[in-house]
Backbone as ProteinMPNN parsed JSONL, in Angstrom:
{"seq_chain_A": "XXXXXXXXXXXXXXXXXXXXXXXXXXXXXXXXXXXXXXXXXXXXXXXXXXXXXXXXXXXXXXXXXXXXXXXXXXXXXXXXXXXXXXXXXXXXXXXXXXXXXXXXXXXXXXXXXXXXXXXXXXXXXXXXXXXXXXXXXXXXXXXXXXXXXXXXXXXXXXXXXXX", "coords_chain_A": {"N_chain_A": [[43.23, -22.286, 0.871], [40.195, -23.21, 2.246], [38.824, -22.873, 5.441], [36.5, -22.939, 6.891], [33.024, -23.735, 7.425], [31.477, -22.398, 5.497], [32.604, -22.57, 3.044], [32.552, -25.186, 2.129], [31.719, -27.379, -0.383], [28.602, -28.509, -1.574], [27.844, -31.721, -2.336], [26.395, -32.774, -5.374], [23.165, -34.418, -5.514], [22.975, -37.904, -6.024], [21.744, -39.415, -9.026], [19.127, -41.561, -8.797], [19.334, -45.044, -9.489], [17.068, -46.61, -10.056], [14.073, -46.06, -11.778], [11.362, -44.123, -10.767], [7.803, -44.758, -10.534], [6.153, -42.467, -10.832], [7.986, -40.499, -11.813], [8.668, -37.796, -13.876], [9.097, -37.932, -17.44], [10.629, -36.985, -20.407], [10.404, -36.76, -23.975], [12.137, -35.888, -26.809], [10.534, -33.986, -29.24], [10.146, -33.793, -32.766], [10.043, -31.829, -35.69], [9.536, -32.108, -39.131], [9.049, -34.683, -38.894], [7.777, -36.171, -36.8], [5.018, -35.729, -36.958], [1.689, -35.773, -38.317], [0.834, -35.371, -41.871], [-0.532, -33.1, -42.105], [0.457, -31.689, -39.958], [-0.81, -31.521, -37.461], [-1.168, -33.622, -35.639], [0.6, -35.855, -33.392], [2.569, -38.719, -34.57], [3.141, -42.148, -34.533], [5.849, -42.425, -34.986], [7.145, -40.61, -33.247], [7.872, -42.042, -31.129], [9.232, -44.204, -31.917], [11.448, -47.08, -31.625], [14.942, -47.372, -32.322], [16.349, -49.282, -35.091], [16.903, -52.564, -34.496], [16.787, -52.463, -31.78], [14.905, -52.264, -28.611], [14.296, -50.005, -27.38], [13.246, -46.739, -26.305], [14.346, -43.634, -26.2], [14.499, -41.347, -23.506], [14.418, -38.543, -21.24], [14.908, -38.111, -17.814], [13.127, -35.917, -16.377], [12.873, -35.137, -13.695], [15.378, -35.155, -12.716], [16.834, -33.525, -14.146], [16.947, -30.329, -16.042], [14.557, -28.435, -17.688], [15.737, -26.596, -19.464], [18.165, -27.66, -19.821], [17.401, -29.953, -21.212], [16.363, -28.737, -23.58], [18.797, -27.752, -24.631], [20.171, -30.157, -25.114], [18.534, -31.259, -27.034], [18.776, -29.357, -29.117], [21.54, -29.722, -29.572], [21.58, -32.286, -30.494], [19.977, -32.215, -32.784], [20.402, -30.08, -34.495], [20.845, -28.354, -37.471], [19.864, -30.383, -39.253], [17.285, -32.001, -41.138], [15.206, -32.447, -39.471], [13.791, -30.564, -36.789], [13.814, -29.608, -33.499], [10.854, -29.209, -31.66], [9.335, -29.311, -29.278], [8.226, -31.3, -26.525], [7.401, -34.663, -25.523], [5.504, -35.527, -22.752], [5.514, -37.783, -20.126], [5.084, -40.495, -17.677], [6.719, -43.206, -15.831], [4.7, -44.933, -14.963], [2.704, -44.47, -16.795], [3.878, -45.352, -19.202], [4.26, -48.091, -18.659], [1.496, -48.731, -18.326], [0.676, -48.505, -20.972], [1.802, -50.727, -22.109], [4.597, -50.939, -22.324], [7.476, -52.737, -21.073], [9.31, -51.764, -19.068], [10.93, -48.907, -17.595], [14.079, -47.912, -17.574], [17.087, -46.537, -16.051], [19.547, -45.069, -17.86], [22.27, -43.738, -18.131], [24.066, -41.449, -20.161], [26.953, -39.883, -21.728], [26.626, -37.162, -22.122], [24.208, -36.874, -20.972], [23.286, -37.487, -17.923], [20.884, -38.025, -16.875], [19.528, -39.572, -18.577], [17.325, -42.164, -19.852], [15.728, -45.206, -20.806], [12.748, -46.323, -22.313], [11.648, -49.488, -22.258], [10.413, -51.562, -24.608], [10.042, -54.332, -24.968], [10.006, -55.742, -27.269], [12.009, -56.157, -29.951], [12.88, -53.969, -32.605], [13.047, -55.15, -35.792], [13.762, -54.133, -38.328], [13.173, -51.652, -40.901], [10.413, -51.976, -41.031], [7.76, -51.87, -38.742], [6.806, -53.932, -36.149], [3.577, -55.145, -35.401], [3.056, -55.502, -32.709], [4.618, -53.565, -31.436], [3.678, -51.31, -32.608], [1.146, -51.249, -31.423], [1.686, -50.723, -28.727], [2.88, -48.118, -29.151], [0.716, -46.626, -30.272], [-0.873, -46.693, -28.015], [0.634, -45.188, -26.194], [0.574, -42.69, -27.623], [-2.003, -41.859, -27.092], [-1.952, -41.223, -24.53], [0.294, -39.696, -23.737], [1.474, -36.393, -23.077], [1.66, -33.811, -25.216], [3.82, -31.131, -25.463], [4.163, -28.386, -26.978], [6.672, -26.24, -27.924], [6.677, -22.896, -27.72], [8.772, -21.103, -28.379], [11.077, -22.299, -29.789], [13.757, -21.701, -30.475], [14.707, -20.328, -28.289], [16.574, -20.477, -25.236], [15.167, -20.807, -22.877], [12.195, -22.194, -21.316], [8.991, -21.487, -22.462], [6.575, -22.528, -22.615], [3.618, -24.669, -21.874], [2.713, -25.956, -18.579], [4.9, -28.226, -16.965], [3.905, -30.426, -15.628], [2.389, -33.469, -14.76]], "CA_chain_A": [[42.446, -23.381, 1.365], [38.982, -22.794, 3.036], [38.916, -23.43, 6.756], [35.252, -22.821, 7.511], [31.884, -24.533, 6.739], [30.889, -21.637, 4.325], [33.32, -22.9, 1.799], [32.302, -26.57, 1.867], [30.819, -27.564, -1.449], [27.629, -29.506, -1.292], [27.775, -32.672, -3.419], [25.036, -32.892, -6.075], [22.647, -35.712, -5.16], [23.141, -38.917, -7.047], [20.541, -39.841, -9.674], [18.845, -42.993, -8.438], [19.406, -45.964, -10.663], [15.758, -47.03, -10.293], [13.169, -44.926, -12.194], [10.102, -44.312, -9.994], [6.534, -44.815, -11.398], [5.627, -41.036, -11.019], [8.98, -39.587, -12.381], [8.392, -37.22, -15.292], [9.97, -38.346, -18.492], [10.37, -36.226, -21.698], [10.88, -37.377, -25.257], [12.318, -34.759, -27.77], [9.614, -34.106, -30.434], [10.805, -33.181, -33.88], [9.135, -31.419, -36.851], [8.168, -32.537, -39.313], [9.042, -36.211, -38.741], [6.863, -36.793, -35.743], [3.743, -35.251, -37.108], [0.92, -36.155, -39.568], [1.098, -34.452, -42.891], [-1.171, -31.626, -41.796], [1.216, -31.119, -38.759], [-1.644, -31.294, -36.311], [-1.193, -34.794, -34.659], [1.803, -36.751, -33.358], [2.589, -39.888, -35.137], [3.858, -43.139, -33.672], [7.189, -42.252, -35.171], [7.635, -39.897, -32.228], [8.288, -42.931, -30.105], [9.848, -45.469, -32.524], [12.793, -47.522, -31.278], [15.789, -47.562, -33.383], [16.332, -50.597, -35.631], [17.825, -53.451, -33.693], [16.626, -52.131, -30.331], [13.621, -52.222, -28.046], [14.519, -48.809, -26.473], [12.842, -45.447, -26.861], [15.223, -42.723, -25.36], [13.851, -40.264, -22.77], [15.189, -37.821, -20.243], [14.322, -37.979, -16.512], [12.97, -34.521, -16.06], [13.041, -34.761, -12.297], [16.871, -35.104, -12.427], [17.419, -32.532, -15.308], [16.17, -29.182, -16.098], [13.987, -28.233, -19.049], [16.665, -25.862, -20.187], [19.329, -28.73, -20.215], [16.758, -30.75, -22.206], [16.403, -28.105, -24.852], [20.218, -27.667, -25.024], [20.411, -31.462, -25.711], [17.73, -31.313, -28.23], [19.456, -28.58, -30.129], [22.829, -30.266, -29.952], [21.407, -33.568, -31.38], [19.158, -32.18, -33.97], [20.649, -28.831, -35.21], [21.33, -28.374, -38.93], [19.341, -31.458, -40.016], [15.984, -31.79, -41.681], [14.339, -32.448, -38.354], [14.014, -29.616, -35.883], [13.216, -29.667, -32.135], [9.729, -28.372, -31.539], [8.745, -29.571, -28.001], [8.527, -32.52, -25.708], [6.275, -35.542, -25.152], [5.703, -35.659, -21.286], [4.817, -39.006, -19.563], [5.942, -41.037, -16.54], [6.928, -44.584, -16.066], [3.462, -45.693, -14.816], [1.991, -44.326, -18.092], [4.531, -46.223, -20.198], [3.838, -49.503, -18.365], [0.06, -48.983, -18.622], [0.572, -48.571, -22.322], [2.334, -51.856, -22.704], [6.055, -51.051, -22.148], [7.961, -53.646, -20.134], [9.954, -51.239, -17.996], [11.694, -47.744, -17.91], [15.362, -48.084, -16.854], [18.055, -45.585, -16.082], [20.656, -45.427, -18.945], [23.039, -42.481, -18.334], [25.048, -41.343, -21.309], [27.996, -38.964, -21.422], [26.104, -35.784, -22.083], [23.025, -36.807, -20.336], [23.193, -38.443, -16.857], [19.476, -38.308, -16.605], [18.989, -40.327, -19.665], [16.66, -43.427, -19.496], [15.142, -45.919, -21.94], [11.536, -47.103, -22.261], [11.884, -50.884, -22.966], [9.218, -52.107, -25.205], [9.954, -55.825, -24.748], [10.025, -56.231, -28.554], [13.021, -55.582, -30.704], [12.45, -53.523, -33.913], [14.088, -55.796, -36.528], [14.15, -53.541, -39.555], [12.251, -50.444, -41.099], [8.977, -52.346, -40.821], [7.56, -51.843, -37.27], [5.884, -54.967, -35.793], [2.279, -54.745, -34.852], [3.094, -55.452, -31.201], [5.249, -52.362, -31.178], [2.551, -50.27, -32.967], [0.118, -51.326, -30.424], [2.277, -49.854, -27.491], [3.048, -46.718, -29.457], [-0.534, -46.023, -30.294], [-1.283, -46.412, -26.661], [1.424, -44.079, -25.732], [0.177, -41.523, -28.209], [-3.249, -41.516, -26.552], [-1.702, -40.721, -23.112], [1.364, -38.742, -23.71], [1.089, -34.951, -23.167], [2.665, -33.069, -26.086], [4.009, -29.754, -25.083], [4.791, -27.6, -28.103], [7.564, -25.069, -27.447], [6.311, -21.684, -28.513], [9.98, -20.455, -28.788], [12.104, -23.424, -29.821], [15.175, -21.282, -30.453], [15.067, -19.744, -27.005], [17.078, -21.358, -24.226], [14.25, -20.925, -21.8], [11.001, -22.766, -21.591], [8.006, -20.604, -22.291], [5.409, -23.388, -22.883], [2.675, -25.147, -20.841], [3.336, -26.585, -17.361], [5.49, -29.508, -17.147], [3.412, -31.297, -14.629], [1.398, -34.516, -15.229]], "C_chain_A": [[41.384, -22.863, 2.354], [39.056, -23.554, 4.387], [37.502, -23.331, 7.464], [34.19, -23.569, 6.821], [31.332, -23.762, 5.622], [31.554, -22.065, 3.001], [33.216, -24.392, 1.349], [31.395, -26.695, 0.585], [29.787, -28.791, -1.22], [27.614, -30.41, -2.5], [26.362, -32.652, -3.967], [24.476, -34.311, -5.592], [22.725, -36.612, -6.315], [21.807, -39.212, -7.661], [20.293, -41.295, -9.38], [18.917, -43.85, -9.657], [18.021, -46.612, -10.925], [14.866, -45.909, -10.683], [11.81, -45.217, -11.446], [8.91, -44.242, -10.949], [6.042, -43.38, -11.734], [6.746, -40.074, -11.55], [8.543, -39.103, -13.729], [9.505, -37.497, -16.316], [9.639, -37.431, -19.7], [11.072, -36.899, -22.791], [11.02, -36.069, -26.143], [11.326, -35.078, -29.034], [10.183, -33.284, -31.493], [9.752, -32.899, -35.04], [10.01, -31.529, -37.997], [7.987, -33.975, -39.095], [8.035, -36.812, -37.817], [5.377, -36.364, -35.819], [3.053, -35.823, -38.307], [1.181, -35.13, -40.58], [0.54, -33.091, -42.755], [-0.58, -30.922, -40.546], [0.347, -30.954, -37.532], [-1.505, -32.368, -35.185], [0.167, -35.337, -34.636], [1.518, -38.024, -34.043], [3.277, -40.922, -34.301], [5.359, -43.054, -33.849], [7.991, -41.459, -34.045], [8.217, -40.9, -31.127], [8.916, -44.32, -30.693], [11.247, -45.726, -31.967], [13.786, -47.479, -32.48], [15.985, -49.016, -33.837], [17.321, -51.427, -34.795], [17.717, -53.298, -32.185], [15.188, -52.245, -29.865], [13.412, -50.94, -27.271], [14.036, -47.525, -27.089], [13.494, -44.504, -25.729], [14.39, -41.62, -24.837], [14.792, -39.668, -21.879], [14.427, -37.794, -18.933], [14.197, -36.593, -16.042], [13.183, -34.17, -14.573], [14.598, -34.686, -11.856], [17.575, -34.263, -13.465], [16.684, -31.303, -15.221], [15.657, -29.108, -17.479], [14.93, -27.447, -19.938], [17.815, -26.796, -20.701], [18.602, -29.567, -21.332], [16.679, -30.224, -23.537], [17.789, -27.975, -25.429], [20.535, -28.967, -25.665], [19.731, -31.695, -26.998], [18.36, -30.574, -29.454], [20.698, -29.099, -30.587], [22.567, -31.48, -30.881], [20.842, -33.304, -32.663], [19.348, -30.919, -34.768], [21.296, -29.173, -36.585], [20.68, -29.503, -39.764], [17.927, -31.073, -40.595], [14.891, -31.759, -40.565], [14.696, -31.319, -37.356], [13.187, -29.829, -34.623], [12.047, -28.711, -32.182], [8.979, -28.474, -30.143], [9.03, -30.882, -27.466], [7.168, -33.335, -25.615], [6.515, -35.783, -23.677], [4.895, -36.86, -20.861], [5.508, -39.355, -18.238], [5.946, -42.529, -16.716], [5.616, -45.393, -15.887], [2.622, -45.613, -16.086], [2.59, -45.257, -19.053], [4.243, -47.709, -19.968], [2.486, -49.782, -18.641], [-0.134, -49.179, -20.106], [1.181, -49.846, -22.989], [3.781, -52.146, -22.665], [6.375, -52.109, -21.018], [8.633, -52.936, -18.968], [10.497, -49.836, -18.522], [12.933, -47.88, -17.067], [16.403, -46.839, -17.107], [19.07, -45.941, -16.995], [21.476, -44.206, -19.095], [23.945, -42.543, -19.485], [25.943, -40.051, -21.018], [27.462, -37.573, -21.173], [24.822, -35.694, -21.338], [22.9, -37.856, -19.167], [21.769, -38.772, -16.494], [18.725, -39.074, -17.719], [18.402, -41.705, -19.23], [16.111, -43.976, -20.859], [13.807, -46.569, -21.418], [11.775, -48.384, -22.937], [10.517, -51.387, -23.392], [8.931, -53.556, -25.089], [9.986, -56.461, -26.187], [11.069, -55.481, -29.33], [12.532, -55.164, -32.148], [13.496, -54.203, -34.894], [14.553, -55.056, -37.823], [13.172, -52.239, -39.68], [10.749, -50.754, -40.744], [8.795, -52.359, -39.256], [6.529, -52.886, -36.971], [4.754, -54.478, -35.142], [2.235, -54.635, -33.396], [3.677, -54.202, -30.813], [4.288, -51.197, -31.458], [1.494, -50.129, -31.977], [0.546, -50.426, -29.201], [2.419, -48.426, -27.889], [1.782, -46.09, -29.642], [-1.073, -45.765, -28.9], [-0.65, -45.269, -26.081], [0.953, -42.701, -26.3], [-1.187, -40.985, -27.515], [-3.07, -40.959, -25.104], [-0.57, -39.795, -22.906], [0.879, -37.332, -23.828], [2.165, -34.329, -24.084], [2.606, -31.612, -25.683], [4.851, -29.05, -26.199], [5.471, -26.362, -27.477], [7.252, -23.87, -28.324], [7.545, -20.944, -29.054], [11.029, -21.466, -28.758], [13.493, -22.98, -29.87], [15.588, -20.579, -29.206], [15.565, -20.834, -26.005], [16.112, -21.67, -23.012], [12.927, -21.552, -22.264], [9.815, -21.767, -21.272], [6.667, -21.281, -22.542], [4.638, -23.735, -21.673], [3.404, -25.74, -19.629], [3.834, -27.953, -17.696], [5.101, -30.58, -16.083], [2.442, -32.262, -15.252], [0.09, -34.402, -14.314]], "O_chain_A": [[41.742, -22.099, 3.251], [39.328, -24.755, 4.415], [37.438, -23.671, 8.646], [34.407, -24.024, 5.698], [30.711, -24.389, 4.764], [30.969, -21.867, 1.936], [33.746, -24.77, 0.304], [30.331, -26.077, 0.579], [30.139, -29.873, -0.75], [27.392, -29.926, -3.61], [25.353, -32.544, -3.271], [25.245, -35.232, -5.316], [22.57, -36.192, -7.462], [20.807, -39.267, -6.946], [21.124, -42.156, -9.666], [18.585, -43.406, -10.756], [17.849, -47.146, -12.021], [14.863, -44.875, -10.013], [11.242, -46.308, -11.487], [9.026, -43.713, -12.055], [5.561, -43.147, -12.842], [6.446, -38.893, -11.723], [8.115, -39.865, -14.596], [10.69, -37.306, -16.045], [8.468, -37.152, -19.957], [12.13, -37.509, -22.638], [10.093, -35.26, -26.188], [11.316, -36.13, -29.673], [10.67, -32.184, -31.232], [8.787, -33.629, -35.267], [11.16, -31.097, -37.921], [6.858, -34.465, -39.107], [7.505, -37.892, -38.082], [4.598, -36.595, -34.895], [3.707, -36.309, -39.23], [1.709, -34.071, -40.239], [1.077, -32.091, -43.23], [-0.978, -29.832, -40.136], [0.772, -30.267, -36.603], [-1.687, -32.091, -33.999], [0.869, -35.332, -35.647], [0.358, -38.427, -34.125], [3.987, -40.535, -33.372], [6.103, -43.536, -32.995], [9.207, -41.577, -33.893], [9.014, -40.471, -30.293], [9.056, -45.337, -30.015], [12.087, -44.835, -31.839], [13.318, -47.561, -33.616], [15.801, -49.919, -33.021], [18.421, -50.987, -34.463], [18.457, -53.919, -31.422], [14.301, -52.32, -30.715], [12.415, -50.816, -26.56], [14.35, -47.224, -28.24], [13.199, -44.612, -24.538], [13.641, -40.994, -25.588], [15.899, -40.182, -21.717], [13.252, -37.433, -18.996], [15.09, -36.103, -15.351], [13.611, -33.066, -14.238], [14.953, -34.211, -10.777], [18.796, -34.319, -13.611], [15.809, -31.195, -14.361], [16.265, -29.671, -18.389], [14.89, -27.66, -21.15], [18.309, -26.692, -21.824], [19.244, -29.842, -22.346], [16.853, -30.927, -24.532], [17.942, -28.081, -26.646], [21.15, -28.941, -26.731], [20.29, -32.261, -27.938], [18.447, -31.074, -30.575], [21.02, -29.016, -31.772], [23.236, -31.663, -31.897], [21.124, -34.029, -33.617], [18.542, -30.659, -35.662], [22.105, -30.083, -36.77], [20.962, -29.551, -40.962], [17.502, -29.921, -40.507], [13.836, -31.142, -40.709], [15.888, -31.146, -37.102], [12.01, -30.184, -34.686], [12.164, -27.58, -32.653], [8.037, -27.71, -29.93], [9.979, -31.545, -27.886], [6.057, -32.804, -25.627], [7.614, -36.207, -23.32], [3.714, -36.96, -21.193], [6.378, -38.632, -17.751], [5.288, -43.073, -17.603], [5.422, -46.407, -16.557], [1.913, -46.56, -16.427], [1.832, -45.956, -19.725], [4.018, -48.475, -20.904], [2.166, -50.867, -19.127], [-1.015, -49.941, -20.502], [1.104, -50.035, -24.203], [4.242, -53.265, -22.891], [5.559, -52.301, -20.116], [8.542, -53.482, -17.869], [10.519, -49.609, -19.732], [12.791, -47.96, -15.847], [16.503, -46.27, -18.194], [19.5, -47.094, -16.963], [21.405, -43.612, -20.171], [24.54, -43.583, -19.769], [25.626, -39.268, -20.123], [27.782, -36.91, -20.186], [24.344, -34.592, -21.068], [22.459, -38.98, -19.406], [21.529, -39.778, -15.826], [17.499, -39.176, -17.753], [18.947, -42.335, -18.324], [16.061, -43.278, -21.872], [13.724, -47.201, -20.365], [12.09, -48.388, -24.127], [9.613, -51.592, -22.581], [7.78, -53.995, -25.104], [9.992, -57.69, -26.263], [11.023, -54.251, -29.368], [11.848, -55.944, -32.811], [14.681, -53.874, -34.835], [15.632, -55.347, -38.338], [12.499, -51.843, -38.728], [9.996, -49.915, -40.25], [9.682, -52.854, -38.56], [5.419, -52.77, -37.49], [4.828, -53.508, -34.388], [1.504, -53.813, -32.843], [3.221, -53.706, -29.783], [4.128, -50.268, -30.667], [0.992, -49.037, -31.709], [-0.173, -49.527, -28.766], [2.121, -47.547, -27.08], [1.678, -44.956, -29.174], [-1.668, -44.718, -28.645], [-1.321, -44.413, -25.504], [0.932, -41.698, -25.586], [-1.397, -39.776, -27.415], [-3.964, -40.306, -24.566], [-0.534, -39.133, -21.869], [-0.042, -37.066, -24.6], [3.359, -34.322, -23.786], [1.555, -30.978, -25.58], [6.075, -29.163, -26.271], [4.922, -25.614, -26.668], [7.539, -23.858, -29.521], [7.439, -20.236, -30.055], [11.816, -21.524, -27.814], [14.385, -23.69, -29.406], [16.766, -20.249, -29.071], [15.034, -21.944, -25.956], [16.269, -22.649, -22.283], [12.57, -21.463, -23.438], [9.624, -21.292, -20.153], [5.671, -20.569, -22.672], [4.894, -23.227, -20.581], [4.608, -25.989, -19.693], [3.314, -28.694, -18.53], [5.874, -31.471, -15.732], [1.733, -31.902, -16.192], [-0.864, -35.156, -14.504]]}, "name": "protein", "num_of_chains": 1, "seq": "XXXXXXXXXXXXXXXXXXXXXXXXXXXXXXXXXXXXXXXXXXXXXXXXXXXXXXXXXXXXXXXXXXXXXXXXXXXXXXXXXXXXXXXXXXXXXXXXXXXXXXXXXXXXXXXXXXXXXXXXXXXXXXXXXXXXXXXXXXXXXXXXXXXXXXXXXXXXXXXXXXX"}
């Protein structure tokens, strides 16, 4: 048993339940599904909510590391037709400015820094309502796509993660 202050463990700071306006958020970007056929531009599918939800899953980068984000992307998308190739970077203020209703903290087992962009409109089926497409088109105009030059590496070698 430790009897001096050198042995005390510093508790990790809790992740705030409220997402701040300037907090950096990242969305996993997958190839080829999130790109136009020529592979040069992101499509709205990069931010589509799942059927039956209004939620677009993101990670709060200010409370995670880019290395952890890459680990999660590889865990979620390894072995399938879609492969991780980078991140879409934005913040809550950008999402709201584009028409989203809110960004809320939504921790999950493997990702305590998980959050959801709430679009305010539920996607009912495969067809995406025009109200959602409007928000997603706005997001594509403002999100910063950061291509990972070494997607198989655990480290980030790409552009700056600053907005």
